[in-house]
N, CA, C and O atoms as a DFTB+ gen file, in Angstrom:
752 C
 N C O
     1  1      -0.222     -55.490      -3.889
     2  2      -0.464     -56.546      -4.966
     3  2       0.228     -58.138      -4.211
     4  3       1.374     -58.236      -3.771
     5  1      -0.552     -58.973      -4.223
     6  2       0.033     -60.328      -3.431
     7  2       0.114     -61.153      -4.443
     8  3      -0.290     -60.749      -5.534
     9  1       0.585     -62.328      -4.338
    10  2       0.742     -63.593      -5.497
    11  2      -0.449     -64.060      -5.189
    12  3      -0.718     -64.866      -6.080
    13  1      -1.284     -64.013      -4.462
    14  2      -2.866     -64.688      -4.370
    15  2      -3.604     -63.715      -5.029
    16  3      -4.542     -64.192      -5.667
    17  1      -3.458     -62.167      -5.102
    18  2      -4.526     -61.444      -6.134
    19  2      -4.111     -61.833      -7.647
    20  3      -4.960     -62.197      -8.461
    21  1      -2.607     -61.718      -7.987
    22  2      -2.220     -62.191      -9.111
    23  2      -2.921     -63.711      -9.616
    24  3      -3.452     -63.820     -10.721
    25  1      -2.839     -64.771      -8.700
    26  2      -3.261     -66.003      -9.029
    27  2      -4.685     -66.073      -9.364
    28  3      -5.184     -66.915     -10.111
    29  1      -5.329     -65.092      -8.735
    30  2      -7.027     -64.975      -8.943
    31  2      -7.005     -64.067     -10.372
    32  3      -8.045     -64.127     -11.028
    33  1      -6.193     -63.446     -10.771
    34  2      -6.383     -62.642     -11.787
    35  2      -5.861     -63.430     -13.282
    36  3      -6.233     -63.290     -14.447
    37  1      -4.918     -64.231     -12.695
    38  2      -4.128     -65.141     -13.874
    39  2      -3.709     -66.150     -13.462
    40  3      -2.506     -66.344     -13.285
    41  1      -4.810     -67.178     -13.175
    42  2      -4.181     -68.563     -12.627
    43  2      -3.430     -69.400     -13.648
    44  3      -2.578     -70.198     -13.258
    45  1      -3.695     -69.259     -14.887
    46  2      -3.002     -70.277     -15.912
    47  2      -1.273     -69.711     -15.886
    48  3      -0.349     -70.443     -16.241
    49  1      -1.127     -68.620     -15.511
    50  2       0.223     -67.948     -15.721
    51  2       0.839     -67.620     -14.498
    52  3       2.066     -67.533     -14.485
    53  1       0.163     -67.414     -13.418
    54  2       0.804     -67.171     -12.179
    55  2       1.140     -68.675     -11.200
    56  3       2.184     -68.974     -10.621
    57  1       0.020     -69.332     -11.270
    58  2       0.412     -70.998     -10.894
    59  2       0.361     -71.092      -9.351
    60  3       0.133     -72.244      -8.982
    61  1       0.500     -70.265      -8.420
    62  2       0.639     -70.453      -7.174
    63  2      -0.338     -69.446      -6.374
    64  3      -0.588     -68.310      -6.777
    65  1      -0.757     -69.900      -5.418
    66  2      -1.732     -69.399      -4.592
    67  2      -1.184     -68.585      -3.435
    68  3      -1.772     -67.639      -2.910
    69  1      -0.055     -69.031      -3.115
    70  2       0.744     -68.353      -1.867
    71  2       2.147     -68.198      -2.541
    72  3       2.438     -68.953      -3.469
    73  1       3.024     -67.247      -2.108
    74  2       4.364     -67.262      -2.136
    75  2       5.073     -68.299      -1.730
    76  3       4.727     -68.939      -0.737
    77  1       6.279     -68.637      -2.523
    78  2       6.960     -70.027      -1.790
    79  2       7.685     -69.552      -0.863
    80  3       8.248     -68.466      -1.003
    81  1       7.815     -70.428       0.458
    82  2       8.747     -70.028       1.581
    83  2      10.057     -70.018       1.474
    84  3      10.639     -70.620       0.571
    85  1      10.610     -69.383       2.318
    86  2      12.110     -69.175       2.447
    87  2      12.946     -70.576       2.241
    88  3      13.859     -70.692       1.423
    89  1      12.480     -71.641       3.131
    90  2      12.834     -73.044       3.219
    91  2      12.683     -73.427       1.772
    92  3      13.704     -73.998       1.388
    93  1      11.896     -73.330       0.968
    94  2      11.856     -73.867      -0.538
    95  2      12.860     -73.275      -1.259
    96  3      13.661     -73.968      -1.887
    97  1      12.931     -71.783      -1.244
    98  2      13.782     -70.869      -1.775
    99  2      15.572     -71.438      -1.377
   100  3      16.433     -71.720      -2.211
   101  1      15.666     -71.460      -0.337
   102  2      16.891     -72.425       0.111
   103  2      17.058     -73.423      -0.594
   104  3      18.054     -73.508      -1.312
   105  1      16.193     -74.317      -0.546
   106  2      16.528     -75.793      -1.215
   107  2      16.522     -75.373      -2.798
   108  3      17.264     -76.060      -3.500
   109  1      15.912     -74.518      -3.340
   110  2      15.963     -74.291      -4.726
   111  2      17.392     -73.893      -5.173
   112  3      17.928     -74.189      -6.241
   113  1      17.942     -73.120      -4.085
   114  2      19.144     -72.379      -4.603
   115  2      20.653     -73.153      -4.176
   116  3      21.751     -72.954      -4.695
   117  1      20.337     -74.013      -3.152
   118  2      21.480     -74.832      -2.635
   119  2      22.205     -75.742      -3.763
   120  3      21.507     -76.115      -4.706
   121  1      23.228     -76.025      -3.728
   122  2      24.216     -77.180      -4.210
   123  2      23.734     -76.752      -5.963
   124  3      23.333     -77.641      -6.714
   125  1      23.813     -75.771      -6.275
   126  2      23.590     -75.427      -8.060
   127  2      24.736     -74.756      -8.231
   128  3      24.950     -74.603      -9.433
   129  1      25.715     -74.205      -7.424
   130  2      26.927     -73.743      -8.106
   131  2      26.930     -72.141      -8.112
   132  3      27.779     -71.541      -8.770
   133  1      25.888     -71.412      -7.306
   134  2      25.769     -70.078      -7.513
   135  2      26.915     -69.263      -6.991
   136  3      27.202     -68.250      -7.630
   137  1      27.513     -69.518      -6.071
   138  2      28.784     -68.748      -5.856
   139  2      29.880     -68.866      -6.849
   140  3      30.912     -68.224      -6.655
   141  1      29.788     -69.424      -7.618
   142  2      30.930     -69.454      -8.829
   143  2      30.261     -69.206     -10.268
   144  3      30.902     -69.194     -11.319
   145  1      29.172     -69.050     -10.180
   146  2      28.207     -68.911     -11.226
   147  2      28.534     -67.246     -11.936
   148  3      28.732     -66.293     -11.182
   149  1      28.548     -67.121     -13.190
   150  2      28.948     -65.824     -13.711
   151  2      27.370     -65.240     -14.261
   152  3      27.127     -64.037     -14.168
   153  1      26.483     -66.070     -14.754
   154  2      25.210     -65.610     -15.432
   155  2      24.234     -66.738     -14.926
   156  3      24.302     -67.899     -15.329
   157  1      23.218     -66.233     -13.903
   158  2      22.202     -67.019     -13.717
   159  2      20.845     -66.460     -14.145
   160  3      20.662     -65.244     -14.082
   161  1      20.010     -67.176     -14.521
   162  2      18.645     -66.848     -15.073
   163  2      17.337     -67.410     -14.239
   164  3      17.055     -68.608     -14.248
   165  1      16.642     -66.525     -13.590
   166  2      15.379     -66.971     -13.207
   167  2      14.178     -67.109     -13.708
   168  3      13.664     -65.990     -13.725
   169  1      13.394     -67.975     -14.166
   170  2      12.174     -68.029     -14.654
   171  2      10.900     -67.756     -13.987
   172  3      10.831     -68.494     -13.003
   173  1       9.962     -67.089     -14.084
   174  2       8.967     -66.721     -13.198
   175  2       9.303     -66.512     -11.685
   176  3       9.040     -67.228     -10.718
   177  1       9.975     -65.294     -11.768
   178  2      10.391     -64.752     -10.125
   179  2       9.161     -64.098      -9.435
   180  3       9.318     -63.496      -8.373
   181  1       8.098     -64.192      -9.945
   182  2       6.812     -63.649      -9.066
   183  2       7.066     -62.252      -8.279
   184  3       7.369     -61.137      -8.704
   185  1       6.798     -62.800      -6.804
   186  2       7.190     -61.878      -5.796
   187  2       8.792     -61.872      -5.404
   188  3       9.168     -61.030      -4.589
   189  1       9.428     -62.491      -5.782
   190  2      10.850     -62.392      -5.808
   191  2      11.746     -63.185      -4.485
   192  3      12.896     -62.890      -4.160
   193  1      10.931     -64.195      -3.878
   194  2      11.367     -65.064      -2.774
   195  2      12.614     -65.951      -3.526
   196  3      13.613     -66.146      -2.834
   197  1      12.605     -66.350      -4.541
   198  2      13.765     -67.081      -5.146
   199  2      14.643     -65.985      -5.229
   200  3      15.601     -66.008      -4.457
   201  1      14.532     -65.073      -5.961
   202  2      15.363     -63.809      -6.485
   203  2      16.202     -63.494      -5.530
   204  3      17.405     -63.380      -5.768
   205  1      15.597     -63.279      -4.104
   206  2      16.233     -62.825      -2.940
   207  2      17.069     -64.095      -2.493
   208  3      17.951     -63.697      -1.732
   209  1      17.132     -65.325      -2.649
   210  2      17.654     -66.344      -2.374
   211  2      19.070     -66.515      -3.319
   212  3      20.162     -66.958      -2.965
   213  1      18.682     -66.046      -4.524
   214  2      19.867     -66.146      -5.494
   215  2      20.629     -65.424      -5.323
   216  3      21.785     -65.845      -5.359
   217  1      20.450     -64.270      -5.104
   218  2      21.054     -62.787      -4.812
   219  2      22.167     -62.939      -3.544
   220  3      23.337     -62.565      -3.455
   221  1      21.315     -63.625      -2.645
   222  2      22.285     -63.787      -1.282
   223  2      23.379     -65.019      -1.539
   224  3      24.165     -65.226      -0.614
   225  1      23.482     -65.845      -2.721
   226  2      24.568     -66.850      -2.809
   227  2      25.218     -66.448      -4.009
   228  3      26.026     -67.193      -4.563
   229  1      24.932     -65.351      -4.439
   230  2      25.822     -65.055      -6.159
   231  2      26.920     -64.155      -5.761
   232  3      26.757     -63.309      -4.881
   233  1      28.109     -64.326      -6.429
   234  2      29.269     -63.576      -6.388
   235  2      28.918     -62.075      -6.785
   236  3      28.033     -61.820      -7.601
   237  1      29.572     -61.240      -6.236
   238  2      29.435     -59.833      -6.371
   239  2      29.685     -59.442      -7.933
   240  3      29.113     -58.423      -8.318
   241  1      30.334     -60.020      -8.689
   242  2      30.684     -59.873     -10.033
   243  2      29.519     -60.312     -11.041
   244  3      29.229     -59.807     -12.126
   245  1      28.877     -61.504     -10.310
   246  2      27.736     -62.216     -11.359
   247  2      26.693     -61.459     -11.868
   248  3      26.645     -60.258     -11.602
   249  1      25.770     -62.035     -12.628
   250  2      24.704     -61.356     -13.055
   251  2      23.289     -62.394     -12.885
   252  3      23.355     -63.616     -13.020
   253  1      22.143     -61.713     -12.596
   254  2      20.876     -62.608     -12.301
   255  2      20.101     -61.578     -13.316
   256  3      20.099     -60.351     -13.207
   257  1      19.295     -62.528     -14.556
   258  2      18.441     -62.169     -15.327
   259  2      17.243     -62.797     -14.849
   260  3      17.171     -64.013     -14.671
   261  1      16.273     -61.973     -14.630
   262  2      14.796     -62.887     -14.108
   263  2      13.789     -62.421     -15.106
   264  3      13.532     -61.241     -15.346
   265  1      13.176     -63.600     -15.733
   266  2      12.199     -63.324     -16.705
   267  2      10.899     -63.432     -16.424
   268  3      10.430     -64.564     -16.310
   269  1      10.215     -62.491     -16.287
   270  2       8.836     -62.551     -15.887
   271  2       7.611     -62.052     -16.822
   272  3       7.519     -60.865     -17.137
   273  1       6.712     -62.988     -17.232
   274  2       5.508     -62.841     -17.996
   275  2       4.632     -61.811     -17.332
   276  3       4.262     -60.790     -17.912
   277  1       4.321     -62.111     -16.120
   278  2       3.266     -61.242     -15.962
   279  2       3.678     -59.409     -15.527
   280  3       4.331     -59.127     -14.522
   281  1       3.323     -58.712     -16.175
   282  2       3.437     -57.524     -16.426
   283  2       3.705     -56.670     -14.899
   284  3       4.680     -55.950     -14.682
   285  1       2.606     -56.948     -13.946
   286  2       2.586     -56.508     -12.683
   287  2       3.728     -56.914     -11.947
   288  3       4.575     -56.134     -11.511
   289  1       3.739     -58.299     -11.797
   290  2       4.903     -58.915     -10.999
   291  2       6.534     -58.228     -11.417
   292  3       7.465     -57.848     -10.707
   293  1       6.328     -58.291     -12.967
   294  2       7.753     -57.844     -13.330
   295  2       8.090     -56.443     -12.945
   296  3       9.236     -56.111     -12.641
   297  1       6.989     -55.559     -12.964
   298  2       7.201     -54.223     -12.396
   299  2       7.476     -53.934     -11.126
   300  3       8.055     -52.963     -10.639
   301  1       6.908     -55.063     -10.545
   302  2       6.753     -54.936      -8.817
   303  2       8.639     -55.277      -8.525
   304  3       9.480     -54.610      -7.923
   305  1       8.725     -56.390      -9.146
   306  2      10.135     -57.129      -9.010
   307  2      11.223     -56.099      -9.147
   308  3      12.128     -56.008      -8.317
   309  1      11.110     -55.224     -10.341
   310  2      12.199     -54.217     -10.835
   311  2      11.931     -53.172      -9.655
   312  3      12.806     -52.924      -8.825
   313  1      10.999     -52.731      -9.639
   314  2      11.060     -51.448      -8.729
   315  2      11.324     -51.743      -7.354
   316  3      11.629     -50.830      -6.588
   317  1      11.231     -53.015      -6.939
   318  2      11.596     -53.303      -5.336
   319  2      13.017     -53.666      -5.088
   320  3      13.469     -53.401      -3.974
   321  1      13.736     -54.200      -5.915
   322  2      15.116     -54.643      -5.535
   323  2      15.999     -53.507      -6.297
   324  3      15.845     -53.043      -7.427
   325  1      17.053     -53.189      -5.227
   326  2      18.024     -52.342      -5.846
   327  2      19.383     -53.200      -5.968
   328  3      20.126     -52.927      -5.025
   329  1      19.735     -53.814      -6.531
   330  2      20.895     -54.707      -6.866
   331  2      21.308     -54.531      -8.284
   332  3      20.615     -54.802      -9.265
   333  1      22.586     -54.018      -8.285
   334  2      23.130     -53.971      -9.700
   335  2      23.223     -55.305     -10.510
   336  3      23.087     -55.349     -11.732
   337  1      23.455     -56.328      -9.756
   338  2      23.462     -57.730     -10.535
   339  2      22.081     -58.130     -11.245
   340  3      22.044     -58.972     -12.142
   341  1      21.053     -57.518     -10.813
   342  2      19.694     -58.019     -11.196
   343  2      19.318     -57.242     -12.204
   344  3      19.283     -56.014     -12.127
   345  1      18.929     -58.088     -13.491
   346  2      18.221     -57.387     -14.826
   347  2      16.581     -58.082     -14.639
   348  3      16.475     -59.307     -14.699
   349  1      15.578     -57.382     -14.457
   350  2      14.148     -57.830     -14.935
   351  2      13.881     -57.918     -16.215
   352  3      14.024     -56.846     -16.803
   353  1      13.491     -58.946     -16.970
   354  2      13.170     -59.010     -18.266
   355  2      11.422     -59.253     -18.267
   356  3      10.923     -60.221     -17.693
   357  1      10.728     -58.381     -18.887
   358  2       9.274     -58.791     -19.096
   359  2       9.095     -59.383     -20.252
   360  3       9.232     -58.789     -21.322
   361  1       8.742     -60.715     -20.136
   362  2       8.827     -61.594     -21.209
   363  2       8.660     -63.065     -21.255
   364  3       8.577     -63.611     -20.155
   365  1       8.597     -63.793     -22.276
   366  2       8.306     -65.090     -22.171
   367  2       9.483     -66.004     -21.922
   368  3      10.520     -66.002     -22.586
   369  1       9.234     -66.719     -20.979
   370  2      10.908     -67.822     -20.905
   371  2      11.002     -68.704     -22.193
   372  3      12.014     -69.404     -22.230
   373  1      10.229     -68.801     -23.158
   374  2      10.408     -69.347     -24.354
   375  2      11.459     -68.686     -25.273
   376  3      12.105     -69.266     -26.147
   377  1      11.540     -67.156     -24.880
   378  2      12.426     -66.383     -25.721
   379  2      13.569     -66.247     -24.948
   380  3      14.142     -65.163     -25.063
   381  1      14.071     -67.092     -24.161
   382  2      15.255     -66.978     -23.172
   383  2      16.726     -66.822     -23.890
   384  3      17.597     -66.037     -23.518
   385  1      16.826     -67.779     -25.053
   386  2      18.048     -66.957     -25.858
   387  2      18.169     -65.654     -26.153
   388  3      19.269     -65.102     -26.179
   389  1      16.939     -64.981     -26.428
   390  2      17.201     -63.657     -26.873
   391  2      17.271     -62.737     -25.713
   392  3      17.848     -61.662     -25.877
   393  1      16.751     -63.029     -24.554
   394  2      16.717     -62.488     -22.816
   395  2      18.227     -62.631     -22.479
   396  3      18.657     -61.840     -21.639
   397  1      19.129     -63.570     -23.043
   398  2      20.309     -63.623     -22.125
   399  2      21.334     -63.450     -23.174
   400  3      22.149     -62.584     -22.855
   401  1      21.570     -64.030     -24.395
   402  2      22.531     -63.879     -25.369
   403  2      23.780     -64.355     -25.412
   404  3      24.612     -64.058     -26.269
   405  1      23.975     -65.272     -24.285
   406  2      25.232     -65.965     -23.897
   407  2      24.585     -67.268     -23.217
   408  3      23.384     -67.505     -23.091
   409  1      26.018     -68.302     -22.681
   410  2      25.540     -69.312     -21.805
   411  2      25.398     -68.937     -20.506
   412  3      25.998     -68.020     -19.945
   413  1      24.528     -69.729     -20.010
   414  2      24.117     -69.575     -18.537
   415  2      24.504     -70.781     -17.691
   416  3      24.429     -71.957     -18.046
   417  1      24.934     -70.308     -16.500
   418  2      25.411     -71.103     -15.662
   419  2      24.301     -71.930     -14.799
   420  3      24.440     -73.143     -14.647
   421  1      23.543     -71.448     -14.417
   422  2      22.219     -71.758     -13.595
   423  2      20.773     -71.229     -14.326
   424  3      20.723     -70.204     -15.006
   425  1      19.948     -71.857     -14.139
   426  2      18.444     -71.720     -14.326
   427  2      17.935     -72.020     -13.003
   428  3      18.234     -73.093     -12.479
   429  1      17.025     -70.986     -12.275
   430  2      16.275     -71.128     -11.305
   431  2      14.813     -71.070     -11.602
   432  3      14.441     -69.931     -11.886
   433  1      13.830     -72.033     -11.615
   434  2      12.570     -71.751     -12.410
   435  2      11.373     -72.002     -11.051
   436  3      11.183     -72.882     -10.212
   437  1      10.788     -70.784     -11.383
   438  2       9.306     -70.742     -10.634
   439  2       8.158     -71.047     -11.311
   440  3       7.063     -70.865     -10.779
   441  1       8.266     -71.485     -12.410
   442  2       7.121     -71.507     -13.306
   443  2       6.041     -72.636     -13.423
   444  3       6.544     -73.747     -13.588
   445  1       4.828     -72.610     -13.380
   446  2       3.936     -73.510     -13.088
   447  2       3.991     -74.702     -14.143
   448  3       3.018     -74.779     -14.893
   449  1       4.690     -75.347     -14.247
   450  2       5.080     -76.510     -15.345
   451  2       3.700     -77.089     -15.348
   452  3       3.249     -77.037     -16.493
   453  1       2.960     -77.556     -14.601
   454  2       1.990     -78.692     -14.718
   455  2       0.686     -77.983     -15.221
   456  3      -0.259     -78.627     -15.676
   457  1       0.692     -76.476     -15.100
   458  2      -0.884     -75.914     -15.767
   459  2      -0.638     -75.469     -16.846
   460  3      -1.554     -74.843     -17.379
   461  1       0.597     -75.595     -17.559
   462  2       0.713     -75.080     -18.815
   463  2       0.677     -76.246     -20.021
   464  3       0.953     -77.396     -19.680
   465  1       0.382     -76.009     -21.257
   466  2       0.126     -76.687     -22.305
   467  2       1.544     -77.402     -22.631
   468  3       2.620     -76.804     -22.603
   469  1       1.394     -78.661     -22.919
   470  2       2.820     -79.717     -22.914
   471  2       3.394     -78.909     -24.139
   472  3       4.618     -78.830     -24.037
   473  1       2.908     -78.286     -25.259
   474  2       3.784     -77.833     -26.339
   475  2       4.712     -76.757     -25.804
   476  3       5.936     -76.707     -25.925
   477  1       3.820     -75.821     -25.131
   478  2       4.486     -74.655     -24.374
   479  2       5.560     -75.033     -23.398
   480  3       6.591     -74.359     -23.396
   481  1       5.434     -76.002     -22.599
   482  2       6.286     -76.473     -21.648
   483  2       7.742     -77.102     -22.308
   484  3       8.879     -76.796     -21.948
   485  1       7.419     -77.923     -23.215
   486  2       8.599     -78.243     -24.190
   487  2       9.367     -77.209     -24.824
   488  3      10.597     -77.259     -24.816
   489  1       8.623     -76.113     -25.469
   490  2       9.354     -74.946     -25.999
   491  2      10.218     -74.096     -25.104
   492  3      11.134     -73.394     -25.532
   493  1       9.771     -74.229     -23.451
   494  2      10.335     -73.453     -22.666
   495  2      11.640     -74.456     -22.232
   496  3      12.767     -73.986     -22.079
   497  1      11.359     -75.789     -22.069
   498  2      12.545     -76.427     -21.549
   499  2      13.594     -76.653     -22.887
   500  3      14.769     -76.907     -22.619
   501  1      13.340     -76.598     -23.768
   502  2      14.176     -76.370     -25.019
   503  2      15.324     -75.024     -24.791
   504  3      16.547     -74.902     -24.722
   505  1      14.368     -74.318     -24.737
   506  2      14.774     -72.813     -24.522
   507  2      15.967     -72.988     -23.370
   508  3      17.087     -72.600     -23.702
   509  1      15.822     -73.460     -22.249
   510  2      16.622     -73.712     -21.081
   511  2      17.639     -74.512     -21.636
   512  3      18.688     -73.905     -21.849
   513  1      17.621     -75.610     -21.905
   514  2      18.716     -76.472     -22.450
   515  2      19.731     -75.649     -23.486
   516  3      20.961     -75.710     -23.496
   517  1      18.848     -74.846     -24.370
   518  2      19.958     -74.344     -25.431
   519  2      20.599     -73.248     -24.611
   520  3      21.725     -72.967     -25.021
   521  1      20.235     -72.623     -23.673
   522  2      21.074     -71.493     -23.059
   523  2      22.091     -72.037     -21.958
   524  3      23.042     -71.360     -21.569
   525  1      21.852     -73.122     -21.561
   526  2      22.541     -73.953     -20.549
   527  2      23.941     -74.103     -20.656
   528  3      24.174     -74.963     -21.505
   529  1      25.055     -73.603     -20.126
   530  2      26.585     -73.934     -20.493
   531  2      26.810     -75.475     -20.373
   532  3      25.948     -76.138     -19.796
   533  1      27.700     -75.962     -20.784
   534  2      28.154     -77.233     -20.188
   535  2      28.148     -77.406     -18.686
   536  3      28.632     -76.561     -17.934
   537  1      27.594     -78.512     -18.279
   538  2      27.621     -78.682     -16.719
   539  2      26.718     -77.522     -16.170
   540  3      26.636     -77.137     -15.003
   541  1      26.145     -77.112     -17.137
   542  2      25.028     -75.930     -16.376
   543  2      23.853     -76.693     -15.330
   544  3      23.386     -77.805     -15.578
   545  1      23.552     -76.027     -14.354
   546  2      22.169     -76.596     -13.608
   547  2      20.949     -75.746     -13.794
   548  3      20.751     -74.540     -13.940
   549  1      20.158     -76.886     -13.732
   550  2      18.549     -76.224     -13.783
   551  2      17.922     -76.759     -12.700
   552  3      18.114     -77.940     -12.413
   553  1      16.996     -75.869     -11.873
   554  2      16.482     -76.408     -10.725
   555  2      14.995     -75.670     -10.776
   556  3      14.776     -74.472     -10.959
   557  1      14.129     -76.637     -10.579
   558  2      12.471     -75.861     -10.375
   559  2      11.824     -76.746      -9.330
   560  3      12.544     -77.684      -8.987
   561  1      10.861     -76.690      -8.850
   562  2       9.904     -77.392      -7.796
   563  2       8.689     -77.887      -8.134
   564  3       8.090     -77.347      -9.064
   565  1       8.239     -78.742      -7.607
   566  2       6.949     -79.240      -7.692
   567  2       6.327     -79.589      -6.529
   568  3       6.981     -80.093      -5.616
   569  1       4.753     -79.325      -6.404
   570  2       3.962     -79.684      -4.943
   571  2       4.015     -81.087      -5.015
   572  3       4.073     -81.738      -6.059
   573  1       3.991     -81.551      -3.814
   574  2       4.105     -82.993      -3.522
   575  2       2.744     -83.492      -3.939
   576  3       2.725     -84.514      -4.625
   577  1       1.594     -82.911      -3.620
   578  2       0.352     -83.460      -3.802
   579  2      -0.266     -83.478      -5.190
   580  3      -1.351     -84.016      -5.411
   581  1       0.586     -82.768      -6.271
   582  2       0.348     -83.217      -7.595
   583  2       1.258     -84.153      -8.234
   584  3       1.040     -84.696      -9.317
   585  1       2.323     -84.318      -7.487
   586  2       3.406     -85.134      -7.970
   587  2       2.950     -86.372      -8.823
   588  3       3.659     -86.745      -9.757
   589  1       1.572     -87.123      -8.462
   590  2       1.248     -88.466      -8.961
   591  2       0.425     -87.844     -10.528
   592  3       0.306     -88.666     -11.436
   593  1       0.043     -86.798     -10.691
   594  2      -0.821     -86.330     -11.710
   595  2      -0.345     -86.544     -13.317
   596  3       0.785     -86.108     -13.537
   597  1      -0.932     -87.060     -14.300
   598  2      -0.259     -86.936     -15.705
   599  2       0.694     -85.860     -15.878
   600  3       1.869     -86.075     -16.175
   601  1       0.186     -84.645     -15.688
   602  2       1.088     -83.563     -16.133
   603  2       2.505     -83.660     -15.444
   604  3       3.594     -83.655     -16.018
   605  1       2.265     -83.748     -14.122
   606  2       3.781     -83.934     -13.377
   607  2       4.682     -84.969     -13.688
   608  3       5.910     -84.902     -13.757
   609  1       3.860     -86.038     -13.888
   610  2       4.655     -87.160     -14.727
   611  2       5.306     -86.891     -15.819
   612  3       6.517     -87.049     -15.975
   613  1       4.337     -86.371     -16.818
   614  2       4.917     -86.074     -18.229
   615  2       6.206     -85.054     -17.887
   616  3       7.289     -85.391     -18.364
   617  1       6.166     -84.179     -17.318
   618  2       7.276     -83.199     -16.688
   619  2       8.348     -83.841     -16.492
   620  3       9.365     -83.756     -17.181
   621  1       8.201     -84.450     -15.639
   622  2       9.431     -85.359     -14.846
   623  2       9.991     -86.338     -15.933
   624  3      11.131     -86.737     -15.693
   625  1       9.373     -86.826     -17.150
   626  2       9.806     -87.413     -18.075
   627  2      10.632     -86.649     -19.044
   628  3      11.614     -87.141     -19.600
   629  1      10.235     -85.500     -19.223
   630  2      10.689     -84.384     -20.058
   631  2      12.023     -84.116     -19.616
   632  3      12.964     -84.210     -20.404
   633  1      12.180     -83.792     -18.423
   634  2      13.403     -83.636     -17.620
   635  2      14.388     -84.205     -17.806
   636  3      15.508     -83.710     -17.930
   637  1      13.984     -85.699     -17.864
   638  2      14.858     -87.059     -17.815
   639  2      15.383     -87.056     -19.450
   640  3      16.498     -87.438     -19.808
   641  1      14.584     -86.667     -20.121
   642  2      14.946     -86.738     -21.655
   643  2      16.202     -85.718     -21.975
   644  3      17.162     -85.896     -22.724
   645  1      15.889     -84.667     -21.207
   646  2      16.543     -83.520     -21.715
   647  2      18.132     -83.180     -21.051
   648  3      19.005     -82.478     -21.561
   649  1      18.180     -83.999     -19.620
   650  2      19.363     -83.853     -18.748
   651  2      20.119     -84.910     -18.616
   652  3      19.577     -85.999     -18.807
   653  1      21.251     -84.879     -18.334
   654  2      21.996     -86.177     -18.233
   655  2      22.090     -86.612     -16.638
   656  3      22.760     -87.608     -16.367
   657  1      21.523     -85.986     -15.729
   658  2      21.609     -86.147     -14.373
   659  2      20.284     -85.351     -13.638
   660  3      20.169     -84.126     -13.678
   661  1      19.345     -86.217     -12.988
   662  2      18.343     -85.562     -12.380
   663  2      18.351     -86.179     -10.881
   664  3      18.710     -87.335     -10.655
   665  1      17.933     -85.315      -9.931
   666  2      17.874     -85.592      -8.685
   667  2      16.590     -84.815      -8.250
   668  3      16.195     -83.774      -8.774
   669  1      15.936     -85.549      -7.105
   670  2      15.141     -85.132      -6.152
   671  2      15.166     -84.671      -4.942
   672  3      15.511     -85.571      -4.177
   673  1      14.957     -83.666      -4.392
   674  2      15.136     -83.257      -3.094
   675  2      14.224     -83.980      -2.074
   676  3      13.201     -84.445      -2.576
   677  1      14.389     -84.175      -0.704
   678  2      13.614     -84.249       0.363
   679  2      12.327     -83.314       0.072
   680  3      12.438     -82.354      -0.690
   681  1      11.186     -83.606       0.662
   682  2      10.058     -82.802       0.667
   683  2      10.352     -81.558       1.533
   684  3      11.137     -81.634       2.479
   685  1       9.830     -80.614       1.264
   686  2      10.130     -79.145       2.057
   687  2       8.706     -79.114       2.339
   688  3       7.791     -78.886       1.548
   689  1       8.648     -79.394       3.664
   690  2       7.088     -79.595       4.395
   691  2       6.961     -77.916       4.728
   692  3       5.854     -77.521       4.361
   693  1       7.593     -77.088       5.178
   694  2       7.326     -75.675       5.578
   695  2       7.130     -74.889       4.440
   696  3       7.522     -73.723       4.481
   697  1       6.607     -75.311       3.455
   698  2       5.824     -74.880       2.343
   699  2       4.226     -74.808       2.116
   700  3       3.513     -75.725       2.524
   701  1       3.762     -73.832       1.538
   702  2       2.181     -74.019       1.379
   703  2       2.106     -74.091      -0.271
   704  3       2.290     -73.119      -1.003
   705  1       1.847     -75.230      -0.648
   706  2       1.684     -76.923      -0.389
   707  2       2.986     -77.165      -0.238
   708  3       3.924     -76.598      -0.799
   709  1       3.014     -78.324       0.806
   710  2       4.496     -79.021       0.731
   711  2       5.083     -79.183      -0.564
   712  3       4.299     -79.198      -1.513
   713  1       6.326     -79.309      -0.795
   714  2       7.189     -79.252      -2.111
   715  2       8.348     -80.059      -2.192
   716  3       8.945     -80.411      -1.174
   717  1       8.770     -80.433      -3.529
   718  2      10.078     -80.825      -3.697
   719  2      10.720     -80.318      -4.558
   720  3      10.004     -79.731      -5.369
   721  1      12.076     -80.257      -4.826
   722  2      12.689     -79.695      -6.034
   723  2      13.428     -80.786      -6.741
   724  3      13.851     -81.835      -6.254
   725  1      13.515     -80.335      -8.045
   726  2      14.074     -81.420      -9.122
   727  2      15.377     -80.605      -9.497
   728  3      15.242     -79.397      -9.688
   729  1      16.594     -81.164      -9.613
   730  2      17.674     -80.743     -10.063
   731  2      18.329     -81.365     -10.986
   732  3      18.621     -82.558     -10.899
   733  1      18.649     -80.568     -12.038
   734  2      19.001     -81.434     -13.410
   735  2      20.309     -80.737     -13.760
   736  3      20.522     -79.547     -13.528
   737  1      21.157     -81.567     -14.331
   738  2      22.473     -80.918     -14.745
   739  2      22.919     -81.419     -16.261
   740  3      22.788     -82.618     -16.504
   741  1      23.367     -80.670     -17.139
   742  2      23.923     -81.105     -18.217
   743  2      25.380     -81.553     -18.075
   744  3      26.192     -81.111     -17.263
   745  1      25.598     -82.590     -19.084
   746  2      26.916     -83.132     -19.422
   747  2      28.030     -81.804     -19.332
   748  3      27.877     -80.764     -19.971
   749  1      29.034     -82.045     -18.515
   750  2      30.191     -81.336     -18.989
   751  2      30.672     -81.154     -20.362
   752  3      31.697     -80.506     -20.577
């Protein structure tokens, strides 16, 4: 099973035609404090490209909870990664507080924000801000070609309303399609 086949089967919940590149995974996980984090959440891990990048930066005693809605992708991720720090939860990112039950130091998201209904997107962002610890970091990406669209602009505005600091990375050209990273921080 590939991300392309899952996209064709479930385009509104998979959101990507191709797996993200390792360069995008590196940009998503740098400068968000993963080396000193105790608990990290990944939303929409898909095939695990970001999961691997997170685990590579995560301290030995830390935990990663990966929340995946797609049952096939959740099963594949759970069966293919042998790391005691990783827990795969099959479920909705909107139920994040139930999945983790404690403050989270960082949330890394591969969710298809611009294809989901605005109300669902808002519920998930509320769930993210609810679980983030003070000074917690949130990171997600957007495709460059869609950055000007109304859903992408609404998403960027929603981030600006919920977070105290918002940064945008340079373009990661070696990704299909090229993308950039949103990094957001809550007040300490």
